[in-house]
C-alpha positions in Angstrom: -2.1 -6.8 24.3 1.6 -7.2 23.5 3.7 -4.1 23.0 6.8 -3.8 20.8 9.7 -1.4 21.0 10.8 0.5 18.0 13.8 -1.8 17.4 11.5 -4.9 17.2 9.1 -3.2 14.9 11.8 -1.9 12.6 13.4 -5.4 12.4 10.1 -7.2 11.7 9.0 -4.7 9.0 12.5 -4.3 7.4 12.5 -0.5 8.1 14.8 1.8 9.9 13.8 3.4 13.2 14.2 6.8 11.5 11.6 5.7 8.8 9.2 4.6 11.5 9.5 8.0 13.3 9.1 9.8 9.9 6.0 7.7 9.0 4.5 8.7 12.4 5.5 12.4 11.8 3.7 12.6 8.4 0.6 10.7 9.6 1.1 7.4 7.9 1.4 5.7 11.2 -0.6 6.7 14.3 1.5 7.6 17.3 2.2 4.7 19.5 1.8 4.6 23.3 4.7 5.7 25.3 6.2 4.1 28.4 6.8 6.2 31.5 10.4 6.7 30.2 9.1 8.0 26.8 9.9 4.8 24.9 7.5 4.2 21.9 5.4 1.0 22.4 3.8 -0.3 19.3 0.9 -2.7 19.0 0.3 -5.5 16.5 -2.1 -3.1 14.7 0.9 -0.8 14.1 2.9 -3.6 12.6 0.0 -4.8 10.4 -0.5 -1.3 9.1 3.2 -0.9 8.4 3.1 -4.2 6.4 0.2 -2.9 4.4 2.1 0.3 3.7 5.2 -1.6 2.7 3.2 -3.8 0.3 1.5 -0.7 -1.3 4.9 1.0 -1.6 6.8 -2.1 -3.0 4.2 -3.9 -5.0 2.3 -0.9 -6.4 5.2 1.5 -6.3 3.2 4.1 -4.3 5.0 7.4 -3.4 4.6 8.8 0.1 1.9 11.1 -1.1 0.0 8.2 -2.7 0.5 6.1 0.4 -1.2 8.9 2.4 -4.1 8.9 0.1 -4.3 5.1 0.1 -4.2 4.9 3.9 -6.8 7.7 4.2 -9.2 5.8 2.0 -8.4 2.5 3.8 -9.3 4.2 7.2 -12.5 5.6 5.7 -13.4 2.1 4.5 -12.7 0.6 7.9 -14.9 3.1 9.6 -17.7 2.4 7.1 -17.3 -1.3 7.5 -17.7 -1.0 11.3 -20.8 1.1 11.0 -22.3 -1.3 8.5 -21.7 -4.3 10.8 -23.2 -2.6 13.8 -26.4 -1.7 11.9 -29.3 -4.2 11.8 -31.9 -2.1 9.9 -31.9 -2.8 6.1 -32.4 0.8 5.1 -29.5 1.9 7.3 -27.4 -0.9 5.8 -28.2 0.3 2.3 -27.4 3.9 3.2 -24.0 2.7 4.6 -23.3 0.7 1.4 -24.1 3.8 -0.7 -21.7 5.8 1.5 -18.9 3.3 1.2 -19.2 2.7 -2.6 -17.4 6.0 -3.6 -14.5 5.2 -1.2 -14.1 1.7 -2.6 -14.3 3.1 -6.1 -11.5 5.7 -5.3 -9.3 3.0 -3.8 -9.8 0.8 -6.9 -9.1 3.7 -9.3 -5.8 4.5 -7.4 -4.7 0.9 -7.8 -5.9 0.7 -11.4 -4.0 3.8 -12.4 -0.8 2.2 -11.0 -1.5 -1.0 -12.9 -2.0 1.0 -16.1 1.4 2.7 -15.7 3.1 -0.6 -14.9 1.6 -2.2 -18.0 2.9 0.7 -20.1 6.4 0.3 -18.7 6.3 -3.5 -19.2 5.2 -3.1 -22.8 8.1 -0.6 -23.5 10.6 -3.0 -22.0 9.1 -5.9 -23.8 9.4 -4.1 -27.2 13.0 -3.2 -26.4 13.7 -6.8 -25.5 12.3 -8.0 -28.8 14.5 -5.5 -30.7 17.5 -6.7 -28.8 16.7 -10.3 -29.6 16.3 -9.4 -33.3 19.6 -7.6 -33.3 21.4 -10.5 -31.7 19.9 -12.9 -34.2 20.8 -10.6 -37.1 24.4 -10.3 -35.8 24.6 -14.1 -35.6 23.2 -14.3 -39.2 20.1 -16.1 -38.0 16.4 -15.5 -38.6 14.8 -13.9 -35.5 12.3 -15.9 -33.5 8.7 -14.9 -33.9 
């Protein structure tokens, strides 16, 4: 498995080395292996996880606290998924699905709450934009567009 130094990971993910160390410190990123000289050696899994974090942060506007909840639920889902795939018995599969459903529901609710807030903000900006357009049209002596 290929290993990456902190500089390489920071560059690929568009983060600073300080941010990577901080994410590790607060538990958003699991500690990487270390070389004999103490250099952090990250895996592709670390990079993939960081990219998911960045997406959640940038696209959904998650705070660090929300990122921690999001990652916690994601890890729980991954564990359930592995257990489900390793089970052949139908009753055990059903039990695994019943276990995973609340975690999926929590993840979805976290995302839906962000979307609701984003729609609220968009609606406010849209209303303001319409008022500005009406004022411009009024100042020009024109009828505002519908």
